[in-house]
TITORRO-595981 format. One record per residue (C-alpha): residue number from 1; y, z, x. Coordinates in nm, 2 decimals, always signed. Layout:
! residues N
<atom><num>NUM</num><y>Y</y><z>Z</z><x>X</x></atom>
...
! end
This chain:
! residues 43
<atom><num>1</num><y>+7.34</y><z>+9.85</z><x>+9.01</x></atom>
<atom><num>2</num><y>+7.02</y><z>+9.70</z><x>+8.86</x></atom>
<atom><num>3</num><y>+6.65</y><z>+9.72</z><x>+8.98</x></atom>
<atom><num>4</num><y>+6.30</y><z>+9.82</z><x>+8.91</x></atom>
<atom><num>5</num><y>+6.05</y><z>+10.09</z><x>+9.05</x></atom>
<atom><num>6</num><y>+5.69</y><z>+10.05</z><x>+8.95</x></atom>
<atom><num>7</num><y>+5.51</y><z>+10.37</z><x>+8.81</x></atom>
<atom><num>8</num><y>+5.19</y><z>+10.32</z><x>+9.00</x></atom>
<atom><num>9</num><y>+5.23</y><z>+10.09</z><x>+9.29</x></atom>
<atom><num>10</num><y>+5.47</y><z>+10.12</z><x>+9.58</x></atom>
<atom><num>11</num><y>+5.71</y><z>+9.83</z><x>+9.47</x></atom>
<atom><num>12</num><y>+6.10</y><z>+9.88</z><x>+9.48</x></atom>
<atom><num>13</num><y>+6.34</y><z>+9.62</z><x>+9.37</x></atom>
<atom><num>14</num><y>+6.72</y><z>+9.59</z><x>+9.39</x></atom>
<atom><num>15</num><y>+6.94</y><z>+9.34</z><x>+9.21</x></atom>
<atom><num>16</num><y>+7.23</y><z>+9.40</z><x>+9.41</x></atom>
<atom><num>17</num><y>+7.33</y><z>+9.41</z><x>+9.77</x></atom>
<atom><num>18</num><y>+7.25</y><z>+9.79</z><x>+9.86</x></atom>
<atom><num>19</num><y>+7.44</y><z>+9.75</z><x>+10.19</x></atom>
<atom><num>20</num><y>+7.75</y><z>+9.65</z><x>+10.03</x></atom>
<atom><num>21</num><y>+8.02</y><z>+9.80</z><x>+9.83</x></atom>
<atom><num>22</num><y>+8.14</y><z>+10.00</z><x>+9.62</x></atom>
<atom><num>23</num><y>+8.08</y><z>+10.27</z><x>+9.85</x></atom>
<atom><num>24</num><y>+7.92</y><z>+10.30</z><x>+10.18</x></atom>
<atom><num>25</num><y>+7.65</y><z>+10.58</z><x>+10.06</x></atom>
<atom><num>26</num><y>+7.62</y><z>+10.48</z><x>+9.70</x></atom>
<atom><num>27</num><y>+7.28</y><z>+10.31</z><x>+9.77</x></atom>
<atom><num>28</num><y>+7.12</y><z>+10.56</z><x>+10.01</x></atom>
<atom><num>29</num><y>+6.87</y><z>+10.65</z><x>+9.76</x></atom>
<atom><num>30</num><y>+6.71</y><z>+10.31</z><x>+9.80</x></atom>
<atom><num>31</num><y>+6.68</y><z>+10.30</z><x>+10.19</x></atom>
<atom><num>32</num><y>+6.54</y><z>+10.67</z><x>+10.12</x></atom>
<atom><num>33</num><y>+6.30</y><z>+10.59</z><x>+9.90</x></atom>
<atom><num>34</num><y>+6.17</y><z>+10.26</z><x>+10.09</x></atom>
<atom><num>35</num><y>+6.16</y><z>+10.47</z><x>+10.40</x></atom>
<atom><num>36</num><y>+5.94</y><z>+10.72</z><x>+10.19</x></atom>
<atom><num>37</num><y>+5.72</y><z>+10.46</z><x>+10.05</x></atom>
<atom><num>38</num><y>+5.65</y><z>+10.30</z><x>+10.36</x></atom>
<atom><num>39</num><y>+5.56</y><z>+10.63</z><x>+10.53</x></atom>
<atom><num>40</num><y>+5.32</y><z>+10.71</z><x>+10.25</x></atom>
<atom><num>41</num><y>+5.15</y><z>+10.38</z><x>+10.22</x></atom>
<atom><num>42</num><y>+4.93</y><z>+10.45</z><x>+10.49</x></atom>
<atom><num>43</num><y>+4.82</y><z>+10.78</z><x>+10.34</x></atom>
! end
């Protein structure tokens, strides 16, 4: 897995298919962090 998370801005990238293999739950952290960023963006 590769990706970037900006230290100050709500930017999160991945360089893989987080919905894909190897395990169905291995990339849940990506979706959890994205949801947190979207929820907190308006605050």
